[in-house]
C-alpha angles and dihedrals in degrees: 000000000000089000090051092052091045092052092048091051092050091050091049091051091049089049091053092051092046092050093050091050092059098029093120092046098051096078090050091050091050092047094048091054094037092236111167110152147051122199131207128188118206141156116279086237091064096054099088091049092051090051090052103036105019126232109327132177120240095261092053091048091052093046090053092046092239120156116231140170111230119225091205135034116269105270140168113267127182087218120080119232098340130170117208125225134177118233120234096336134039120256096256093184094057093045093051093050094048096047094047089051091054103262114148099223136181126192122223120201116205127202136187095067093164089066096033099054095038095049106031126064115249143168124209122222114192091207141013105318089217086078111111089212092058092047092053091047095053089050090055102032109022092160089074090063103046140072121349094337091056093052094048091050089065089071104049130131105059091193092058092045092051094045093055097032091238110188120238094253095055124083116237091243111051088211094059112128142208107211116204112206100191135052113287119199124235090242090088092064112107103171141011118211118200124203128263094257134143092182108127095220091054093047091049091050090050093050091050093051096043090060089059099046120108118255119260098047115118114232121205133175140177092042110161096183090055098042099029132173108237118211103217089180089068106096092207091056092050093045094052091045092053097042093049095050111111114266128192090227094062114120137187 
């Protein structure tokens, strides 16, 4: 366990150095690709805590004695205390799985990426960071996940991008993640999306939370393109999902 924590701390330090090296270039990269938003799914029950305390990793939540409802099972990560975000578009696949399995989710859209990614420490994962292959890779080659190189690696495989007409702002793998490894304040939140639910308990929970949200945040519900139903019986859907999943063999 001590070795795991030591590795995570080393990766976080490398990420800080790599970010500072390209700090002036990050806004230009975001502008060139027209990247403007990050997205974060979480349980409705976590929303009030995020408003009050900001986005915190699990270790920080535990240290502060704050209750939280995890979106994923507790799992080993070679990154200490990270919070995962999707770049440019929400992870539709994850949202669909969680909602079908009964999770009461909300989606938060964050703005101000120029300031966010130049001033807060982050790591870029070109695919779902639950992948054991990606975890092993970051342990061996962390430089591929940090700074400018990490951001560029989200957009590999030109053939795949051309085949599916993927816009410049969207990572090749829709499950790619930006992992923030320090506390991020609520002030970056631009919009809160609530699920397409008619369940009374969910609606009551939403009403209770909305009354406590700060002014200035846009609230939106019944959004099918954000909380979509995915037809896994459609061969085209399955093919695109598989072909857009990150692969070690992808090149520039």
